[in-house]
N, C-alpha and C positions, 0 to 999 in steps of 0.2 A: 283784452277782455278776461283772460285767465287770471291776471293779477287782481282785477276788481272782485271776481268770484272768490279768490283766495282770501282777500281782505274781508269780505263778508262772512265767510266761514270761520275765519279767525275771531271776528268780533262776536259771532254768535256763540262760538265755544268759549270765549272769554266770559260771557255771562254765566255759563255753567261752571267755570272755574272760580269765579267769584263767589258763587253760592256755595261750592264745595269748600272753598278756604274758610268762609265764614262759619260753616257747620263744623269744620275741623277745630277751628280755634275755640268754638263754643263747647267743644267735647261731644258733639252730636255725631251720630252715625251718618256716613255719606251713602245715599242710596246707590245701588249698582246701576240703575237706569241712568241716573244723572252722570255717574262717572263714565259709563259707556257712551252716552251721548256726546259728552265733552270730548272724549277721545275720537270718536268717529268724525266730529265736525272738524277738529283741529288737524287730524291726520289727512282728511280730505283737502283742507286748505294747503297743507304741506305738499301733497301730491301735485296739486295745481301750481304751486309756486315752483316746484322742481321742474315741472313741465315747461312753464314760462321761461325759466332759465335756460333749459336745454334748447327749446325752440327759437328763442329770441336772442337779441344782442342785450344781454343784461348788463346793467351798470355795476360798477364796483360795489355801490351801496346795496344793491339788491342781492348781490352775492354774499355780502356780509350779513345781511338780514337772514338769508337762507341758512347760513352757517350757525347763527345765533339760534334760529328757531329749531334747527336739528338738535343742538345741545339741549334746548328747553324740552324737546320731545324725549330725549334720552332720560332727562330728569322726570318727566312725566310717566315714563315706563317704570322707573324705579319707585315712584310714588304709588303706582298701580300695584306693585308688589306688596305694599303694605295694605292695600285694600284687599288683596287676595288672602293674605294672612290674617286678615281682621285685626291688625295692630294699629296703634295711633300713628298718624302721619307726622313725621318730624316738621316742626313749625318752620325751622331754618331752611329746609329743603323746599317747603311750599313757597316761602318768600322768594328764594333764589330762582325757583322755577317760573314764578309769576313775573319777577323782574326781567328775566331773560325773554320770556314770551312778549311782554309789553315792549321791550326794546326792539325785538325783531319786527313786531307789528308796526311800531312807529317808524321804523326805517322803511318798511314797505309803504306805508302811508306817504312818507316824505318822497320816496321815489314817484309815487303816483301824482303827487301835487307838483313836483318839479317839472316833469314832462310826461304828461299822459301817454301811454303806449297807444300806437295807432292799431296794431293788429292783436297784441296780446292783452 
């Protein structure tokens, strides 16, 4: 069950991420509330995913998804530093961050579709 909640949080956070990326590419300011909401949602999903990996017998694909999402989170923290400094976000980093996050979430989804977990 934890994995389903994690997936839902990641998908909800992705909506905010898409809005932020669009605003950044248009040269518009990214509202703090949107950035904070995105961060809280995806960080919560990451915590649930970590808990699921620790508590259950995680497949290799799920562990790879977790690793990719941790790298995406580190990129997100770096992007947050631009928000704090009120500087433009590097477009290349936004794209890399998004591609990593999407890859990790797709691997999580793949895991859930292959064999739905009974407890987690």
